[in-house]
C-alpha positions in Angstrom: 4.0 32.4 -21.8 1.5 35.0 -20.7 0.0 34.9 -17.2 -3.3 34.5 -18.7 -2.1 31.1 -19.7 -0.8 30.0 -16.6 -3.7 31.1 -14.7 -5.7 29.1 -16.8 -3.3 26.0 -16.4 -3.7 26.3 -12.4 -7.4 27.0 -12.6 -7.9 23.6 -14.6 -5.8 21.5 -12.3 -7.9 22.9 -9.1 -11.0 22.1 -10.8 -9.7 18.5 -11.7 -8.8 18.0 -8.1 -11.7 19.7 -6.5 -14.5 18.9 -8.6 -13.6 15.6 -10.6 -11.7 14.1 -7.4 -8.3 13.7 -9.3 -5.3 12.9 -6.9 -2.3 14.9 -6.9 0.7 12.8 -7.6 3.6 14.6 -8.6 5.0 18.0 -9.5 8.2 18.8 -11.2 8.9 22.5 -10.9 11.7 22.4 -13.3 9.4 21.1 -16.1 6.5 23.1 -14.9 4.5 19.5 -14.9 2.0 18.3 -12.5 0.5 14.8 -12.6 -2.9 13.7 -11.4 -4.6 10.2 -11.2 -8.1 9.0 -11.1 -9.5 5.5 -11.0 -13.0 5.5 -13.1 -14.5 2.3 -13.3 -12.2 -0.1 -15.3 -10.1 3.2 -16.6 -6.8 4.1 -15.0 -6.5 7.8 -15.7 -3.2 9.7 -15.3 -3.1 13.5 -16.4 -0.1 15.4 -17.0 -0.4 19.1 -17.3 2.4 21.4 -18.4 2.4 25.0 -19.0 4.6 25.5 -22.2 4.6 27.3 -25.6 6.0 25.8 -28.7 6.7 27.5 -32.0 7.5 24.1 -34.0 5.8 20.8 -33.8 9.0 19.0 -33.6 9.6 20.8 -30.3 6.0 19.6 -29.2 7.0 16.3 -30.1 10.1 15.8 -28.4 8.6 17.4 -25.0 5.8 14.8 -25.6 8.1 11.9 -25.6 9.9 13.3 -22.7 6.7 13.4 -20.6 5.8 9.9 -21.5 9.4 8.7 -20.4 8.8 10.6 -17.2 5.6 9.1 -16.5 7.3 5.8 -17.0 9.8 6.8 -14.5 7.2 7.8 -12.1 5.3 4.3 -12.4 5.9 3.2 -8.9 3.8 6.3 -7.8 0.6 5.5 -9.7 -1.6 2.9 -8.3 -3.1 -0.2 -10.5 -1.5 -1.4 -13.4 -1.4 0.0 -17.1 -2.7 3.6 -17.3 -4.1 5.9 -19.7 -1.9 8.9 -20.0 -3.5 12.3 -21.1 -0.9 15.1 -21.6 -2.4 18.8 -21.6 -0.4 21.5 -22.6 -1.6 25.2 -22.2 0.0 27.7 -24.4 -0.4 30.8 -26.3 0.3 30.1 -29.7 -0.1 27.2 -32.1 3.0 25.5 -33.7 3.7 26.9 -36.9 3.6 23.6 -38.7 1.0 20.7 -38.4 0.9 19.2 -35.1 -2.4 17.2 -35.4 -2.4 13.7 -34.3 1.1 13.8 -33.1 0.7 10.9 -30.6 -0.2 8.4 -33.2 3.2 8.8 -34.8 5.2 7.9 -31.8 6.9 4.7 -31.5 8.6 4.7 -28.1 8.8 2.3 -25.1 5.6 2.6 -23.0 6.1 0.3 -20.0 3.1 1.3 -18.0 1.2 3.2 -20.5 -1.8 1.6 -22.4 -2.9 4.5 -24.2 -1.6 8.1 -24.6 -3.4 11.4 -25.6 -2.2 14.8 -26.5 -4.1 18.1 -26.1 -2.7 21.4 -26.9 -4.8 24.3 -25.2 -3.6 27.4 -27.1 -5.6 30.5 -27.5 -6.9 29.6 -31.2 -7.9 25.9 -30.4 -8.4 26.1 -26.9 -12.4 25.8 -26.9 -12.2 22.9 -29.4 -9.5 20.9 -27.4 -11.3 21.5 -24.3 -14.4 19.8 -25.7 -12.2 16.9 -26.9 -10.7 16.8 -23.4 -13.9 16.6 -21.6 -15.5 13.9 -24.0 -12.3 11.9 -23.4 -12.6 12.2 -19.7 -16.4 11.8 -19.8 -17.0 15.0 -17.8 -19.2 17.9 -18.5 -17.8 20.9 -20.5 -16.0 23.3 -18.5 -14.8 27.0 -18.7 -12.1 28.7 -16.9 -12.8 32.3 -15.7 -9.5 34.0 -15.6 -9.4 37.7 -14.2 -8.5 40.2 -17.0 -6.8 43.0 -14.4 -2.9 41.8 -14.5 -2.3 42.4 -10.8 -5.4 40.4 -9.8 -4.3 37.7 -12.3 -0.8 37.5 -10.9 -2.0 37.6 -7.3 -4.4 34.6 -8.3 -1.5 32.6 -9.9 0.8 33.0 -6.9 -1.9 31.9 -4.7 -2.9 29.0 -6.7 0.5 27.8 -7.1 1.2 28.2 -3.1 -2.0 26.0 -2.2 -1.1 23.5 -4.8 2.6 23.0 -3.3 1.1 23.2 0.0 -1.3 20.1 -0.8 1.5 18.2 -2.3 4.1 18.5 0.5 1.5 18.0 3.2 0.4 15.0 1.3 4.0 13.8 1.4 4.7 14.6 5.0 1.4 13.1 5.9 2.3 9.8 4.0 5.7 9.8 5.7 4.1 10.2 9.1 2.0 6.9 8.5 4.8 4.8 8.6 6.6 6.7 11.6 3.9 7.0 14.4 6.4 5.5 17.0 10.0 4.1 17.6 9.9 0.4 17.6 10.9 -0.9 21.1 8.7 -4.1 21.7 9.9 -5.7 18.8 13.6 -5.9 20.5 12.1 -7.4 23.5 10.4 -10.1 21.6 13.7 -11.1 19.9 15.3 -11.3 23.1 12.8 -13.4 24.5 12.9 -15.8 21.4 16.4 -16.2 21.8 16.7 -16.8 25.4 14.0 -19.5 24.9 16.2 -21.1 22.2 19.0 -21.0 24.5 17.0 -22.8 27.2 16.1 -25.4 24.9 19.5 -26.1 23.7 20.7 -26.1 27.4 17.8 -28.7 28.1 18.2 -31.4 25.6 18.3 -29.4 22.2 15.6 -27.5 20.3 15.0 -30.3 17.9 14.2 -32.8 20.6 10.3 -33.5 20.7 10.4 -34.2 24.4 12.3 -31.4 25.1 9.9 -29.1 23.0 6.9 -30.6 24.6 8.2 -30.0 28.0 8.9 -26.4 27.4 5.2 -25.7 25.9 5.2 -26.5 22.1 1.9 -26.8 20.5 0.8 -30.6 21.2 -2.7 -31.3 20.6 -3.6 -34.0 23.2 -2.2 -31.7 25.8 -4.2 -28.8 24.7 -7.4 -30.8 24.4 -6.6 -31.5 28.1 -6.7 -27.9 29.2 -3.1 -26.7 28.4 -4.3 -23.7 26.4 -1.1 -21.7 27.6 0.9 -23.9 25.1 -0.6 -21.9 21.9 1.0 -18.9 23.4 4.2 -20.6 24.9 4.9 -22.2 21.4 5.2 -18.9 19.9 8.6 -18.4 21.5 10.0 -21.9 20.7 11.9 -22.7 17.6 13.0 -26.1 16.2 16.8 -25.5 15.1 18.8 -22.7 14.7 18.0 -21.9 11.0 14.3 -21.8 12.2 15.2 -19.2 14.8 17.3 -17.0 12.3 14.9 -17.1 9.7 11.9 -16.1 11.9 14.0 -13.7 13.8 15.1 -11.9 10.7 11.4 -11.7 9.5 10.1 -10.4 12.9 12.8 -7.6 12.9 12.0 -6.6 9.5 8.1 -6.8 9.7 7.8 -6.1 13.3 9.7 -2.6 13.3 7.4 -1.4 10.4 4.2 -2.7 12.1 5.2 -1.1 15.5 6.2 2.1 13.7 2.8 2.2 12.1 0.5 1.0 14.7 2.4 2.1 17.7 3.3 -0.2 20.7 0.3 -1.3 22.5 -1.7 -2.2 19.2 1.3 -3.9 17.7 1.6 -6.1 20.9 -2.1 -6.8 20.4 -1.7 -7.7 16.8 1.2 -10.0 17.2 -0.4 -11.8 20.2 -3.8 -12.2 18.7 -2.3 -13.4 15.5 0.0 -15.9 17.3 -3.1 -17.3 19.1 -5.3 -17.5 15.8 -2.3 -19.2 14.2 -1.8 -21.8 17.1 -5.7 -22.4 16.9 -5.6 -23.1 13.3 -2.6 -25.3 13.8 -4.8 -27.1 16.5 -7.5 -27.7 14.3 -5.7 -28.9 11.0 -2.2 -30.1 12.1 -1.8 -32.9 14.4 1.9 -32.6 14.7 4.0 -31.0 17.5 4.9 -27.5 16.3 6.5 -24.4 17.6 7.7 -21.1 16.3 6.8 -17.3 15.9 5.9 -17.8 12.3 2.1 -17.6 12.8 2.6 -14.1 14.8 4.7 -13.0 11.8 2.3 -13.8 9.3 0.0 -11.8 11.3 2.2 -8.8 10.9 1.5 -9.2 7.3 -2.1 -9.6 7.9 -1.7 -6.0 9.7 0.2 -4.5 6.7 -2.6 -5.9 4.4 -5.3 -4.2 6.6 -3.3 -0.8 6.3 -3.7 -1.3 2.5 -7.4 -1.2 2.9 -7.1 2.1 4.9 -4.6 3.9 2.8 -4.9 2.0 -0.5 -2.9 4.6 -2.7 -0.2 4.8 -0.3 0.1 1.2 0.3 0.2 0.3 -3.4 2.9 3.1 -4.2 5.3 2.0 -1.3 5.0 -1.5 0.2 2.2 -3.3 -1.4 3.5 -5.3 -4.1 6.1 -6.5 -2.0 3.8 -7.6 0.6 1.6 -9.3 -1.8 4.7 -11.0 -3.3 5.8 -12.2 0.3 2.5 -13.5 1.3 1.9 -15.5 -2.1 5.4 -16.8 -2.0 5.1 -18.1 1.7 1.8 -19.5 1.3 3.1 -21.4 -2.0 6.2 -22.8 -0.1 4.0 -23.8 2.9 1.9 -25.9 0.4 4.6 -27.4 -1.1 6.8 -28.3 1.9 5.4 -30.7 4.3 7.3 -30.1 7.4 5.7 -26.3 7.4 2.6 -25.8 9.3 0.6 -23.8 6.8 -2.5 -23.8 8.6 -0.8 -21.8 11.4 0.5 -19.3 8.6 -3.0 -18.9 7.2 -4.5 -18.7 10.6 -2.0 -16.1 11.7 -2.4 -13.9 8.5 -6.2 -13.8 9.1 -5.9 -13.2 12.9 -3.5 -10.2 12.1 -5.7 -8.9 9.7 -8.8 -8.9 11.9 -7.0 -8.0 15.3 -5.5 -5.0 13.3 -9.1 -4.1 12.1 -10.3 -4.4 15.7 -7.7 -2.0 17.1 -7.4 0.1 13.8 -4.7 2.6 12.9 -4.0 5.7 14.9 -6.7 8.4 14.1 -8.7 5.9 12.3 -11.1 4.7 14.7 -14.7 3.3 13.5 -16.5 1.7 16.3 -18.8 -0.2 14.0 -16.1 -1.6 12.0 -13.8 -2.5 14.8 -16.8 -4.2 16.7 -17.6 -6.2 13.4 -13.8 -7.3 13.0 -13.7 -8.3 16.8 -16.8 -10.7 16.0 -15.1 -12.0 13.0 -12.2 -12.8 15.0 -14.1 -14.4 17.9 -16.3 -16.5 15.6 -13.2 -17.8 13.6 -11.3 -18.5 17.0 -14.4 -20.4 18.3 -14.9 -22.3 15.1 -11.1 -23.4 14.9 -11.2 -24.6 18.6 -14.4 -26.6 18.1 -13.0 -28.2 14.9 -9.8 -29.2 16.8 -11.7 -30.8 19.4 -14.1 -32.8 17.2 -11.0 -34.1 15.4 -9.5 -35.4 18.8 -12.9 -36.9 20.1 -13.7 -38.5 16.9 
């Protein structure tokens, strides 16, 4: 391949990133392939740009099939569901035999791809193919100016390639740092406190004894109505039975470590207790049973991860997003089906975690007005739940 074609290849990529706001998703140096993505209205566009030359259409067809399979393998890196794949080859020569409409003749497994298109930008058909390409993307016609001087062209190619790789690896490093802002420490103190309280319950009458639970500070609506608001916090550290403790501590360890790493210690602690308090208020408002456990605060950690998804949408959907949605939905469904589960506390904790995460925000993501609005939402929700709980008791 001539340098002029390679220069055209990189300039086209930079144009799509800088002017058309495509996101750089993946670089495969071995295959000389670069994937970009952009959500445009209802369309989910993924571009794969390759600098290749083919003498025969069969070679092009094999490469095209391989590219589609690679795109399917990269499915987890793309946001959204089904994608429109647009494969663009930049080369020097047209294949000797007919390569027209090669994409319509393919019959292969396209797991994540709803439509696929092929463009071959060789010297002979480049202008025509570029018009067809711009029409499909619904962008204005473009022209890439490539230097004629060989030395200048080579220098520009090296510069563009280096810049592109720097963007890609900085992006990867930044995404990795998002999940490792701090080393989790406080979560282990919380685990220890929960275990100690469980042992105290067992020592003083058993963790399944209603009298013992009430004595140690479980959520008990009549006592809260008389002013014992401390029960809402104290109940976060009490568990009813060994299985209850084990399940909650496993969830706290997994989610707590993730959230503390992402939000850092102080924010994590604020989110945990704020979510637990909101969950306690929701339980006070809608559940008359004696209840205890860290599950409301744990749901708050899920809420904090959902808030993270609003701030880093692409990273969230490419990594933990689908799992978080599944866990939240599954637990809420189980909470609805199983009468013994305090689903009101879970929903309250989830909302409390989301709003409290928005109040403290993520590191380097502060926005005073958004945080103030979140604080107001949290406060209004808390007041509303407390008022509803009092009305029920007085009635």
